[in-house]
Backbone as numpy.savetxt, mean C-alpha at the origin, in Angstrom:
# Nx Ny Nz CAx CAy CAz Cx Cy Cz
15.44 -27.37 0.80 15.14 -27.86 2.02 14.71 -26.53 2.73
13.41 -26.51 3.42 12.80 -25.49 4.04 13.61 -25.22 5.47
13.98 -23.79 5.61 14.48 -23.36 6.81 13.18 -22.93 7.76
13.26 -23.45 9.05 12.08 -23.30 9.75 11.76 -21.85 9.91
10.50 -21.57 9.49 9.87 -20.22 9.56 10.52 -19.06 8.68
11.17 -19.42 7.73 11.95 -18.40 6.88 10.74 -17.85 6.13
10.97 -16.44 6.15 10.06 -15.68 5.31 10.65 -14.79 4.22
10.00 -14.74 2.95 10.38 -13.98 2.21 9.41 -12.63 1.90
10.12 -11.46 1.92 9.33 -10.26 1.65 9.75 -9.65 0.43
8.85 -9.65 -0.53 9.16 -8.97 -1.93 8.81 -7.64 -1.71
9.50 -6.55 -2.60 9.26 -5.40 -2.45 9.97 -4.63 -1.21
10.89 -5.30 -0.72 11.56 -5.15 0.48 12.18 -3.70 0.69
12.35 -2.86 -0.20 12.96 -1.71 -0.15 11.73 -0.55 -0.06
10.57 -0.99 -0.32 9.40 -0.16 -0.38 9.11 0.00 1.04
8.02 0.97 1.16 7.53 1.53 2.46 6.84 0.37 3.40
5.86 -0.39 2.94 5.42 -1.41 3.75 6.40 -2.62 3.72
7.01 -2.88 2.57 8.00 -4.03 2.60 9.31 -3.78 3.64
9.78 -2.84 3.75 10.85 -2.54 4.50 10.40 -2.41 5.79
9.38 -1.83 6.31 8.93 -1.84 7.74 8.43 -3.29 8.06
7.90 -4.08 7.18 7.61 -5.35 7.59 8.82 -6.22 7.82
9.85 -6.12 6.87 11.15 -6.94 7.25 11.71 -6.41 8.59
11.67 -5.15 8.97 12.11 -4.85 10.24 11.25 -5.38 11.43
9.89 -5.39 11.20 8.91 -5.98 12.17 9.13 -7.33 12.39
9.32 -8.21 11.29 9.50 -9.54 11.50 10.70 -9.93 12.05
11.96 -9.11 11.92 13.17 -9.38 12.57 12.97 -9.33 14.15
12.17 -8.18 14.52 11.98 -8.08 16.00 11.09 -9.23 16.57
10.42 -9.86 15.58 9.71 -11.18 16.14 10.64 -12.36 16.20
11.75 -12.27 15.59 12.85 -13.37 15.79 12.55 -14.31 14.47
11.88 -13.79 13.39 11.70 -14.53 12.07 12.79 -14.31 11.20
13.60 -15.35 10.70 14.47 -15.26 9.77 13.95 -14.67 8.55
14.54 -13.57 7.92 13.89 -12.97 6.70 14.84 -12.96 5.69
14.20 -13.26 4.32 14.93 -12.93 3.19 14.14 -11.83 2.44
14.86 -10.78 2.08 14.16 -9.64 1.73 14.66 -9.59 0.02
13.53 -9.49 -0.75 14.08 -9.38 -2.34 13.70 -7.97 -2.85
14.52 -7.42 -3.75 14.71 -6.17 -4.47 14.88 -6.48 -5.83
14.38 -5.51 -6.62 14.50 -5.55 -8.15 15.94 -5.37 -8.42
16.57 -4.46 -7.69 17.99 -3.99 -7.92 18.68 -4.35 -6.77
19.51 -5.24 -6.91 20.44 -5.90 -5.90 21.43 -4.96 -5.18
21.76 -3.86 -5.81 22.57 -2.76 -5.34 21.81 -1.85 -4.39
20.58 -1.95 -4.34 19.74 -1.21 -3.50 19.90 -1.83 -2.02
21.07 -1.48 -1.39 21.41 -1.94 -0.12 20.99 -1.08 1.18
20.96 0.18 0.85 20.69 1.32 2.01 19.49 1.05 2.92
18.32 0.44 2.45 17.36 0.27 3.39 17.60 -0.89 4.34
18.70 -1.65 4.09 18.79 -3.00 4.95 20.06 -2.65 5.87
20.56 -1.51 5.76 21.94 -1.21 6.67 21.51 -1.59 8.06
22.17 -2.33 8.76 22.07 -2.67 10.20 21.18 -3.82 10.55
20.53 -4.33 9.36 19.48 -5.30 9.61 19.88 -6.71 9.44
19.60 -7.55 10.37 20.07 -9.10 10.12 19.19 -9.71 9.21
19.38 -9.64 7.78 18.42 -10.18 6.86 19.22 -10.49 5.67
18.61 -11.42 4.90 19.35 -11.84 3.58 18.75 -10.92 2.34
19.47 -10.46 1.58 18.94 -9.58 0.47 19.12 -10.23 -0.82
18.25 -10.44 -1.51 18.33 -11.21 -2.78 17.67 -10.47 -3.98
17.88 -10.86 -5.24 17.28 -10.05 -6.16 16.00 -10.95 -6.75
15.01 -10.41 -6.99 13.92 -10.92 -7.53 12.79 -9.76 -8.10
12.11 -10.21 -9.19 11.21 -9.20 -9.77 9.93 -9.99 -10.04
8.74 -9.35 -9.76 7.43 -10.19 -9.82 7.17 -10.45 -11.34
7.84 -9.87 -12.36 7.49 -10.05 -13.59 8.39 -11.11 -14.17
9.30 -11.69 -13.43 10.20 -12.68 -13.66 10.25 -13.74 -12.74
9.30 -14.77 -13.34 8.95 -15.99 -12.32 9.98 -16.83 -11.86
11.04 -17.15 -12.61 12.19 -17.82 -12.33 13.02 -17.11 -11.19
13.03 -15.80 -11.17 13.63 -14.98 -10.03 12.94 -15.28 -8.68
11.61 -15.37 -8.79 10.83 -15.49 -7.53 10.96 -16.95 -7.16
11.09 -17.94 -8.02 11.16 -19.52 -7.60 12.51 -19.46 -6.76
13.43 -18.89 -7.35 14.89 -18.87 -6.83 14.86 -18.40 -5.30
14.20 -17.08 -5.38 14.11 -16.34 -4.08 13.33 -17.15 -2.96
12.45 -18.09 -3.39 11.31 -18.78 -2.60 11.96 -20.07 -1.96
13.22 -20.56 -2.45 13.80 -21.70 -1.96 14.00 -21.88 -0.54
13.24 -22.72 0.27 13.44 -22.84 1.60 12.60 -22.17 2.36
11.76 -21.47 1.63 10.77 -20.39 2.49 9.64 -21.12 2.99
9.20 -20.68 4.24 8.00 -21.20 4.84 6.84 -20.32 4.51
6.84 -18.84 4.60 5.80 -17.89 4.59 6.23 -16.88 3.60
5.47 -16.62 2.45 5.79 -15.65 1.49 4.79 -14.43 1.71
5.52 -13.22 2.14 4.82 -12.08 2.24 4.95 -11.40 0.80
3.77 -11.35 0.02 3.92 -10.82 -1.40 3.65 -9.33 -1.34
4.45 -8.57 -1.15 4.23 -7.07 -0.85 4.47 -6.33 -2.31
5.61 -6.85 -2.94 5.86 -6.10 -4.13 4.94 -5.89 -5.35
4.61 -4.67 -5.85 3.74 -4.43 -6.96 3.86 -3.13 -7.34
3.38 -2.92 -8.63 3.64 -1.54 -9.10 2.50 -0.79 -8.52
3.03 0.36 -7.83 2.09 1.28 -6.97 2.14 2.72 -7.38
1.39 3.24 -8.05 1.34 4.55 -8.65 -0.10 4.89 -9.16
-0.50 6.01 -8.98 -1.89 6.20 -9.58 -1.91 7.12 -10.71
-0.74 7.32 -11.42 -0.42 7.75 -12.75 0.62 7.19 -13.43
0.38 6.92 -14.71 1.48 6.49 -15.69 1.18 6.88 -16.95
2.13 6.95 -17.89 1.89 7.43 -19.18 1.23 6.39 -19.88
1.32 5.17 -19.80 0.57 3.99 -20.30 0.11 3.15 -19.04
-1.00 3.48 -18.47 -1.32 2.97 -17.22 -1.67 1.52 -17.27
-2.35 1.02 -18.55 -2.57 -0.38 -18.73 -1.34 -1.32 -18.80
-0.46 -0.81 -19.50 0.76 -1.46 -19.57 1.86 -1.48 -18.35
1.83 -0.29 -17.70 2.80 -0.04 -16.60 2.28 -0.51 -15.29
1.03 -0.56 -15.18 0.32 -0.78 -13.71 -0.45 -2.19 -14.04
-1.43 -2.14 -14.63 -2.28 -3.34 -14.80 -1.71 -4.71 -15.19
-1.02 -4.56 -16.20 -0.32 -5.90 -16.94 0.92 -6.17 -15.89
1.58 -5.19 -15.30 2.62 -5.67 -14.48 2.07 -6.42 -13.17
1.10 -5.77 -12.63 0.48 -6.30 -11.41 -0.35 -7.68 -11.73
-0.83 -7.85 -12.82 -1.64 -9.06 -13.03 -0.49 -10.11 -13.53
0.33 -9.90 -14.18 1.55 -10.87 -14.51 2.27 -11.30 -13.18
2.58 -10.13 -12.32 3.24 -10.40 -11.11 2.33 -11.51 -10.23
1.06 -11.09 -10.16 0.15 -12.08 -9.36 0.26 -13.42 -9.81
0.10 -13.70 -11.02 0.11 -15.15 -11.54 1.55 -15.70 -11.26
2.64 -14.92 -11.38 3.99 -15.53 -11.05 4.18 -15.56 -9.47
3.54 -14.99 -8.85 3.68 -15.09 -7.29 3.22 -16.31 -6.83
1.90 -16.88 -7.30 1.27 -18.01 -6.89 2.05 -19.00 -7.45
2.26 -19.00 -8.79 2.84 -20.25 -9.49 4.18 -20.41 -8.92
4.93 -19.36 -8.61 6.46 -19.62 -8.26 6.24 -20.29 -6.74
5.41 -19.77 -5.79 5.08 -20.24 -4.64 4.97 -21.90 -4.63
4.07 -22.16 -5.56 3.71 -23.64 -5.66 4.83 -24.39 -6.38
5.62 -23.84 -7.24 6.97 -24.64 -7.67 7.89 -24.72 -6.60
8.06 -23.82 -5.62 9.05 -23.79 -4.69 8.61 -24.51 -3.28
7.51 -24.88 -3.39 6.90 -25.75 -2.26 6.63 -24.80 -0.99
6.24 -23.51 -1.25 5.88 -22.63 -0.22 4.54 -22.81 0.43
4.35 -23.01 1.82 3.22 -23.25 2.50 2.13 -22.28 2.58
2.49 -20.92 2.59 1.59 -20.00 2.91 2.00 -18.57 2.36
0.97 -18.03 1.77 1.20 -16.76 1.20 0.40 -15.50 1.83
0.88 -14.53 2.29 -0.02 -13.39 2.73 0.26 -12.20 1.52
-0.80 -12.26 0.97 -0.84 -11.32 -0.30 -1.40 -9.95 -0.09
-0.63 -8.99 -0.27 -0.92 -7.62 0.07 -1.76 -7.08 -1.08
-3.00 -6.95 -0.74 -3.85 -6.36 -1.74 -4.17 -4.79 -1.38
-5.24 -4.22 -1.42 -5.35 -2.81 -1.03 -7.02 -2.54 -0.84
-7.16 -1.43 -0.25 -8.55 -1.14 0.01 -9.13 -0.74 -1.35
-8.36 -0.56 -2.36 -8.76 -0.33 -3.73 -9.79 -1.45 -4.23
-9.52 -2.50 -3.56 -10.26 -3.72 -4.18 -11.64 -4.10 -3.14
-12.20 -2.99 -2.64 -13.34 -3.11 -1.96 -14.50 -2.39 -2.74
-15.69 -2.86 -2.41 -17.03 -2.27 -2.83 -17.33 -1.15 -1.87
-17.45 0.08 -2.48 -17.66 1.28 -1.72 -19.37 1.70 -1.90
-20.14 0.81 -2.50 -21.42 1.27 -2.86 -22.23 1.16 -1.63
-21.72 0.40 -0.49 -22.41 0.23 0.87 -21.39 0.38 1.79
-21.74 1.53 2.65 -20.75 1.95 3.69 -21.19 1.76 5.00
-20.43 1.12 6.14 -19.06 1.09 5.94 -18.69 -0.13 5.24
-17.64 -0.22 4.13 -17.34 -1.10 3.24 -16.72 -2.43 4.20
-17.04 -3.55 3.78 -16.48 -4.82 4.38 -15.86 -5.65 3.36
-15.21 -6.62 3.98 -14.51 -7.63 3.07 -15.45 -8.53 2.13
-16.82 -8.73 2.84 -17.72 -9.65 2.12 -18.61 -9.07 1.22
-18.41 -7.61 1.00 -19.47 -6.97 0.17 -18.92 -6.98 -1.40
-17.76 -7.86 -1.64 -17.40 -8.06 -3.06 -16.38 -6.93 -3.41
-16.03 -6.92 -4.70 -14.92 -5.98 -5.20 -15.60 -4.72 -5.91
-14.74 -3.65 -6.10 -15.03 -2.34 -6.55 -15.64 -2.45 -7.78
-16.84 -2.07 -7.96 -17.44 -1.89 -9.37 -16.86 -0.79 -10.30
-16.21 0.30 -9.68 -15.71 1.38 -10.53 -14.55 1.03 -11.25
-14.51 1.00 -12.49 -13.56 0.70 -13.46 -12.70 1.66 -14.09
-12.70 2.78 -13.60 -12.21 3.92 -14.21 -10.54 4.18 -13.91
-9.81 3.40 -13.07 -8.59 3.68 -12.73 -7.82 2.28 -12.91
-6.63 2.33 -13.71 -6.13 0.90 -14.05 -5.28 0.37 -12.74
-4.93 1.12 -11.80 -4.33 0.63 -10.63 -5.31 -0.03 -9.80
-6.48 0.48 -9.59 -7.55 -0.09 -8.91 -8.13 -1.42 -9.42
-8.05 -1.31 -10.97 -8.39 -2.57 -11.60 -7.51 -3.54 -11.43
-6.14 -3.19 -11.33 -5.22 -4.24 -11.25 -5.35 -4.90 -9.71
-5.74 -4.18 -8.79 -5.77 -4.83 -7.39 -7.08 -5.54 -7.12
-8.29 -5.20 -7.96 -9.43 -6.04 -7.83 -9.27 -7.12 -8.62
-8.80 -7.15 -9.97 -8.58 -8.36 -10.73 -7.38 -9.39 -10.10
-6.46 -8.56 -9.75 -5.24 -9.33 -9.22 -5.51 -10.26 -7.97
-6.36 -9.59 -7.04 -6.63 -10.39 -5.82 -7.67 -11.64 -6.12
-8.45 -11.47 -7.04 -9.39 -12.49 -7.55 -8.66 -13.59 -8.16
-7.63 -13.16 -9.03 -6.72 -14.26 -9.69 -5.83 -14.88 -8.65
-5.43 -14.10 -7.64 -4.53 -14.77 -6.67 -5.24 -15.80 -5.83
-6.60 -15.62 -5.54 -7.29 -16.55 -4.73 -7.63 -17.80 -5.66
-7.98 -17.66 -6.95 -8.25 -18.77 -8.04 -7.09 -19.36 -8.20
-5.94 -18.99 -8.27 -4.83 -19.76 -8.60 -4.38 -20.62 -7.30
-4.39 -19.79 -6.24 -4.14 -20.49 -4.90 -4.84 -21.80 -4.57
-6.15 -21.64 -4.96 -7.12 -22.74 -4.88 -6.68 -23.91 -5.77
-6.49 -23.59 -7.11 -6.08 -24.48 -8.03 -4.83 -25.40 -7.55
-3.90 -24.49 -6.93 -2.58 -25.32 -6.85 -2.56 -25.78 -5.28
-3.57 -25.56 -4.53 -3.50 -26.01 -3.03 -2.71 -25.36 -2.06
-2.41 -23.93 -2.57 -1.57 -23.14 -1.91 -2.30 -22.20 -0.71
-2.06 -22.30 0.52 -2.73 -21.27 1.32 -2.40 -19.92 1.05
-3.55 -19.08 0.98 -3.38 -17.66 0.76 -4.22 -16.78 1.55
-3.93 -15.77 2.36 -4.63 -14.97 2.90 -4.38 -13.40 2.32
-5.43 -12.75 2.19 -5.24 -11.41 1.59 -5.41 -10.38 2.54
-4.51 -9.23 2.71 -4.78 -8.13 3.53 -4.84 -6.92 2.69
-5.69 -5.91 3.05 -6.07 -4.82 2.33 -5.85 -3.57 3.27
-4.49 -3.05 3.06 -4.22 -1.81 3.82 -4.95 -0.54 3.16
-5.05 0.38 4.09 -5.35 1.79 3.74 -4.28 2.52 3.17
-4.38 3.85 3.57 -3.42 4.86 2.99 -2.23 4.90 4.27
-1.07 4.03 3.88 -0.11 3.80 4.85 1.00 5.06 4.95
1.17 5.49 6.31 2.05 6.62 6.52 2.83 6.20 7.78
3.79 6.88 8.07 4.76 6.65 9.37 5.69 5.44 9.03
6.06 5.09 10.33 7.30 4.16 10.09 8.65 4.73 9.60
9.47 3.85 9.04 10.64 4.21 8.26 10.50 4.28 6.78
11.07 5.20 6.25 11.08 5.28 4.89 12.52 5.72 4.15
12.68 5.28 2.96 13.93 5.50 2.28 13.75 6.03 0.91
14.57 6.91 0.46 14.55 7.34 -0.79 13.25 8.22 -1.07
12.60 7.92 -2.21 11.39 8.79 -2.44 10.28 8.10 -1.58
9.46 9.06 -1.44 8.22 8.79 -0.40 7.08 8.08 -1.07
6.38 7.20 -0.40 5.23 6.48 -0.92 4.11 7.45 -1.32
3.24 7.00 -2.08 2.08 7.89 -2.62 1.40 8.72 -1.42
0.99 7.73 -0.40 0.36 8.17 0.80 1.23 9.19 1.49
2.52 8.80 1.91 3.50 9.59 2.74 3.82 10.93 2.05
3.55 10.87 0.70 4.07 12.11 -0.26 2.75 13.17 -0.13
1.68 12.79 0.13 0.47 13.52 0.43 0.73 14.38 1.68
1.09 13.80 2.85 1.40 14.26 4.05 2.61 15.36 3.81
3.46 14.99 3.17 4.84 15.72 2.68 4.23 16.98 2.02
3.50 17.02 0.95 2.94 18.29 0.31 2.21 19.07 1.27
1.36 18.53 2.16 0.58 19.32 2.98 1.43 20.26 3.69
2.64 19.66 4.40 3.44 20.30 5.31 4.40 21.22 4.42
4.45 21.16 3.18 5.30 21.82 2.27 4.38 23.00 1.68
2.99 23.10 2.06 2.00 24.12 1.60 1.82 23.99 0.13
1.95 22.75 -0.44 1.87 22.68 -1.76 0.50 22.07 -2.13
-0.48 21.97 -1.44 -1.81 21.47 -1.77 -2.81 22.76 -1.49
-2.95 23.70 -2.68 -3.79 24.97 -2.32 -5.19 24.78 -2.37
-5.70 23.78 -3.14 -7.33 23.89 -3.21 -7.93 22.58 -2.55
-8.91 22.66 -1.92 -9.80 21.85 -1.50 -10.48 20.83 -2.52
-10.16 19.63 -2.58 -10.65 18.66 -3.37 -11.75 17.65 -3.03
-11.90 17.77 -1.70 -13.02 16.92 -1.01 -12.68 15.40 -1.19
-11.32 15.27 -1.41 -10.86 13.89 -1.47 -10.52 13.51 0.06
-11.01 12.15 0.42 -10.60 11.77 1.72 -9.54 10.57 1.67
-8.70 10.21 2.74 -7.89 9.21 2.80 -8.17 8.53 4.02
-7.78 7.17 4.17 -8.08 6.36 5.35 -6.64 6.02 5.78
-6.13 7.03 6.67 -4.71 6.96 7.10 -4.57 5.72 8.13
-3.63 5.04 7.86 -3.16 3.98 8.91 -1.63 4.00 9.13
-1.23 3.71 10.31 0.25 3.55 10.46 0.76 2.23 9.72
1.93 2.41 9.14 2.46 1.27 8.26 2.86 0.13 9.30
3.28 0.68 10.56 3.81 -0.48 11.56 2.58 -1.28 12.07
1.47 -0.72 12.11 0.17 -1.36 12.31 -0.09 -2.48 11.34
0.04 -1.97 10.09 -0.18 -2.87 8.85 0.83 -3.96 8.85
2.10 -3.72 9.19 3.18 -4.94 9.29 2.76 -5.78 10.39
2.32 -5.34 11.33 1.79 -6.36 12.59 0.61 -7.25 12.03
-0.34 -6.38 11.16 -1.41 -7.12 10.61 -1.11 -8.17 9.64
-0.02 -7.90 8.87 0.54 -8.94 7.98 1.05 -10.14 8.71
1.75 -9.81 9.79 2.38 -10.83 10.53 1.34 -11.73 11.12
0.45 -11.12 11.78 -0.60 -12.01 12.41 -1.53 -12.53 11.24
-1.65 -12.09 10.04 -2.26 -12.83 8.94 -1.66 -14.24 8.61
-0.26 -14.14 8.72 0.50 -15.39 8.42 0.31 -16.48 9.66
-0.02 -15.88 10.91 -0.03 -16.71 11.97 -1.48 -17.20 12.08
-2.54 -16.19 11.92 -3.84 -16.67 12.33 -4.83 -16.47 11.29
-4.41 -15.94 10.06 -5.37 -15.58 9.01 -6.04 -16.91 8.49
-7.39 -16.90 8.12 -7.93 -18.12 7.64 -7.73 -18.27 6.12
-7.16 -19.34 5.60 -6.98 -19.55 4.10 -8.10 -19.01 3.21
-7.86 -18.20 2.25 -8.89 -17.90 1.39 -9.82 -16.63 1.85
-9.36 -15.99 2.96 -9.97 -14.97 3.50 -9.39 -13.38 3.27
-10.05 -12.45 3.32 -9.59 -11.31 3.21 -9.68 -10.45 4.60
-8.79 -9.46 4.80 -8.76 -8.63 6.04 -8.47 -7.27 5.74
-9.37 -6.31 6.20 -9.08 -4.82 5.96 -8.15 -4.37 7.04
-6.94 -3.77 6.73 -6.01 -3.15 7.61 -5.90 -1.85 7.47
-7.01 -1.11 8.19 -7.16 0.31 7.92 -7.85 0.81 9.39
-8.18 1.97 9.35 -9.08 2.68 10.36 -10.55 2.71 9.96
-11.37 2.89 11.02 -12.86 2.80 10.63 -13.25 4.23 9.87
-12.60 5.28 10.20 -13.12 6.36 9.43 -12.03 7.15 8.64
-12.36 7.72 7.61 -11.37 8.34 6.69 -11.34 9.95 7.21
-10.29 10.68 6.60 -10.02 11.93 6.98 -9.80 12.64 5.68
-10.43 13.90 5.65 -10.31 14.80 4.51 -9.00 15.51 4.38
-8.59 15.99 3.27 -7.19 16.75 3.30 -7.20 17.88 4.06
-8.43 18.49 4.06 -8.59 19.76 4.93 -8.38 19.46 6.44
-8.95 18.25 6.81 -8.90 17.99 8.23 -7.35 17.55 8.57
-6.81 16.99 7.54 -5.25 16.57 7.87 -4.41 17.80 7.94
-4.85 18.90 6.95 -4.11 20.17 7.07 -4.37 20.91 8.12
-5.50 20.87 8.96 -5.70 21.42 10.43 -4.71 20.73 11.42
-4.52 19.34 11.17 -3.61 18.70 12.27 -2.23 19.32 11.92
-1.81 19.49 10.67 -0.46 20.03 10.36 -0.25 21.49 11.09
-1.52 22.25 10.96 -1.45 23.68 11.44 -1.25 23.64 13.02
-1.93 22.69 13.65 -1.87 22.67 14.94 -0.40 22.21 15.55
0.14 21.26 14.86 1.35 20.70 15.34 2.63 21.58 15.01
2.53 22.28 13.82 3.54 23.38 13.38 2.95 24.75 12.97
2.60 25.39 14.13 2.08 26.69 14.01 3.08 27.60 13.12
4.25 27.42 13.50 5.24 28.30 12.97 5.51 28.28 11.26
4.84 27.23 10.88 4.94 26.98 9.44 3.91 27.95 8.77
2.77 28.32 9.59 1.74 29.24 8.98 1.11 28.48 7.69
0.71 27.13 7.82 0.16 26.47 6.80 -1.46 26.85 6.59
-1.76 27.36 5.33 -3.19 27.77 5.12 -3.88 26.58 4.85
-5.26 26.64 5.03 -6.08 25.64 4.72 -6.41 25.77 3.20
-6.66 24.61 2.46 -6.87 24.65 1.04 -8.20 25.47 0.72
-8.19 26.27 -0.33 -9.23 27.12 -0.63 -10.22 26.13 -1.34
-11.59 26.60 -1.17 -12.67 25.89 -1.72 -12.95 26.49 -2.95
-12.90 25.65 -3.93 -13.33 26.23 -5.51 -14.48 25.33 -6.05
-15.20 25.97 -6.93 -16.18 25.11 -7.61 -15.56 24.05 -8.48
-16.53 22.85 -8.41 -16.14 21.60 -9.00 -15.57 21.70 -10.50
-16.25 22.67 -11.33 -15.84 22.91 -12.62 -14.40 23.31 -12.73
-14.04 24.19 -11.83 -12.61 24.84 -11.62 -11.69 23.61 -11.38
-12.07 22.83 -10.35 -11.12 21.60 -10.01 -11.02 20.71 -11.36
-12.07 20.51 -11.93 -11.79 19.71 -13.32 -10.96 20.31 -14.34
-11.15 21.60 -14.45 -10.26 22.45 -15.40 -8.67 22.40 -14.93
-8.49 22.52 -13.67 -7.09 22.45 -13.10 -6.46 21.07 -13.35
-7.28 20.05 -13.06 -6.67 18.71 -13.26 -6.61 18.44 -14.60
-7.30 18.95 -15.64 -7.08 18.62 -16.93 -5.77 19.27 -17.47
-5.49 20.60 -16.89 -4.31 21.31 -17.38 -2.87 20.55 -16.70
-3.22 20.12 -15.58 -2.11 19.34 -14.85 -1.72 18.07 -15.85
-2.89 17.54 -16.18 -2.64 16.06 -16.96 -2.10 16.45 -18.27
-2.36 17.58 -19.01 -1.79 17.95 -20.17 -0.35 18.26 -20.01
0.03 18.96 -18.95 1.36 19.06 -18.64 2.05 17.97 -18.42
1.50 16.98 -17.78 2.31 15.70 -17.38 2.37 14.91 -18.57
1.66 14.96 -19.56 1.93 14.27 -21.02 3.27 14.66 -21.65
3.45 15.98 -21.42 4.79 16.58 -22.08 6.00 16.30 -21.16
5.82 16.33 -19.70 6.97 16.23 -18.98 7.27 14.92 -18.47
6.13 14.04 -18.44 6.31 12.50 -18.13 6.26 12.45 -16.52
6.09 13.50 -15.80 6.03 13.42 -14.38 4.53 13.49 -14.00
4.23 12.76 -12.83 2.91 12.61 -12.38 2.32 13.93 -12.09
0.85 14.14 -12.46 0.34 15.35 -12.15 -0.11 15.33 -10.60
-0.14 16.56 -10.00 -0.72 16.72 -8.67 -2.03 16.02 -8.45
-2.71 16.35 -9.55 -4.29 16.19 -9.54 -4.63 15.70 -11.03
-5.38 14.50 -11.13 -5.74 14.09 -12.44 -7.45 14.11 -12.40
-7.98 14.28 -13.59 -9.36 14.24 -13.85 -10.11 13.10 -13.02
-9.50 11.99 -13.23 -10.18 10.69 -12.61 -10.13 10.79 -11.14
-9.17 11.52 -10.64 -9.07 11.57 -9.26 -10.32 12.44 -8.65
-10.62 13.47 -9.37 -11.92 14.35 -8.96 -13.02 13.38 -9.07
-13.21 12.69 -10.23 -14.51 12.03 -10.65 -14.55 10.81 -9.67
-13.53 10.24 -9.30 -13.56 8.88 -8.52 -13.70 8.95 -7.03
-12.71 10.00 -6.57 -12.50 10.10 -5.10 -12.91 11.49 -4.40
-13.52 12.34 -5.07 -14.00 13.65 -4.60 -15.36 13.26 -3.84
-15.29 13.35 -2.50 -16.63 13.08 -1.87 -16.77 11.55 -1.36
-15.97 10.71 -1.89 -15.95 9.36 -1.60 -15.66 9.13 -0.14
-16.36 8.55 0.60 -16.08 8.24 1.95 -15.43 6.83 2.27
-14.26 6.78 2.63 -13.47 5.69 2.66 -13.63 5.07 4.08
-14.78 4.46 4.42 -15.00 4.29 5.89 -15.15 2.68 5.90
-14.65 1.98 6.82 -14.64 0.69 6.87 -15.10 -0.22 8.24
-15.63 -1.37 8.07 -15.82 -2.15 9.19 -14.59 -3.06 9.25
-14.01 -2.91 10.26 -12.70 -3.76 10.43 -12.78 -4.59 11.61
-13.93 -5.08 12.04 -14.18 -5.88 13.04 -13.74 -7.36 12.74
-13.69 -7.72 11.41 -13.09 -8.93 11.15 -11.47 -9.12 11.38
-10.98 -8.07 11.08 -9.47 -8.13 11.26 -9.15 -7.88 12.78
-10.07 -7.11 13.51 -9.91 -7.12 14.95 -10.03 -8.38 15.68
-11.17 -9.15 15.25 -11.43 -10.34 15.95 -10.32 -11.48 15.53
-10.27 -11.48 14.15 -9.39 -12.65 13.53 -7.84 -12.43 13.68
-7.40 -11.26 13.59 -6.09 -10.97 13.61 -5.60 -10.21 14.89
-6.51 -9.71 15.76 -6.13 -8.96 16.69 -5.57 -7.52 16.39
-6.00 -7.10 15.15 -5.85 -5.86 14.68 -6.22 -4.60 15.48
-5.45 -3.74 15.84 -5.71 -2.65 16.77 -4.94 -1.52 16.40
-5.34 -0.85 15.21 -4.58 0.24 14.86 -4.60 1.56 15.60
-3.32 2.34 15.67 -3.54 3.65 16.33 -4.49 4.56 15.59
-4.99 5.61 16.24 -6.03 6.35 15.42 -5.53 7.01 14.21
-6.31 7.43 13.25 -5.79 8.24 12.13 -5.08 9.51 12.60
-5.58 10.17 13.64 -4.95 11.35 14.16 -3.46 11.11 14.54
-3.31 10.08 15.39 -2.05 9.67 15.91 -1.23 9.35 14.81
-1.76 8.50 13.87 -0.88 8.26 12.61 -0.44 9.42 11.78
-1.13 10.35 11.78 -0.85 11.58 10.86 0.11 12.36 11.77
-0.09 12.43 13.05 0.79 13.23 13.86 2.23 12.65 13.78
2.39 11.28 13.89 3.60 10.52 14.01 4.39 10.65 12.80
3.50 10.72 11.64 4.23 10.80 10.18 4.68 12.05 10.02
3.94 13.17 10.42 4.48 14.56 10.35 5.63 14.82 11.10
5.90 14.27 12.36 7.00 14.37 13.21 8.11 13.67 12.49
7.88 12.59 12.13 9.01 11.87 11.40 9.61 12.52 10.18
8.73 13.04 9.47 9.27 13.75 8.08 9.99 15.10 8.51
9.68 15.78 9.72 10.33 16.95 10.06 11.58 16.55 10.73
11.80 15.28 11.43 13.12 14.89 11.93 13.87 14.39 10.70
13.29 13.94 9.73 14.15 13.27 8.64 14.72 14.48 7.91
14.00 15.67 7.81 14.49 16.83 7.04 15.65 17.36 7.73
15.61 17.34 9.03 16.59 18.06 10.06 18.02 17.09 9.73
17.56 15.61 9.95 18.94 14.76 9.76 19.24 14.84 8.13
């Protein structure tokens, strides 16, 4: 039996998932939070929500978690830009997970899915990128491939089963509350503050506050049109160099140096050496060859007018998001 407005958030211990759980609670929404490891209770201390076990690769666990749920926020996914076997550990996990998400929702009688995709699933050949320009034709990254193919599969299955599905595509999320290890995007901010990004890569990121994305997800559940996509990011991207300048202004005492500009061949050589080291250590490299090939010089600029008009999406500026994220990390370090 469905509990009025009960929401399930998968990946609820992750960066977006946990901030979304907190946001929904402030809206008076009853929340069920799912995690792969049921012993992972720290992110939910003091929160009035139910915590259950579920894994996107285990459809039965999703069906169980979705009993009585009105709105399903499908946040959980494998999110990392490097893996020893990226096809198996990223692509296959996310594709299997997407199929399970929609099929489990159908079996459990869920009315609506807010499917968390990514700006990775946008076409950058025409800028600013929009939701209507199709999917990313660049197939060099398995995580990006999983977000492109996964979103298309989600829409296809939802249509087949008659389940309402709205897709949201967040940018590089920072800020809010975080537990344990930092998310990929938040980690870049941390590396800048630790002075661990020595060279200029000309890689840009579209910074957005995770709390604005959480509000966008909530509005997508309320106002999003079935079968539509909404970009939850800022209009303009920011280079690592510009982000480092912000850190220098905020924390002059740290004496953070700007990354050194080096020729592109040197960047490729450095990335190759880091990858070779990672194959031995099993730890993700700071820089990979495909990162330079795909993202160096790529302008991640978006037309977010659809989300502004349809969802009332109004994110804080990239500069404010970066400032708040840096201040949070400093405070977390002290605590």
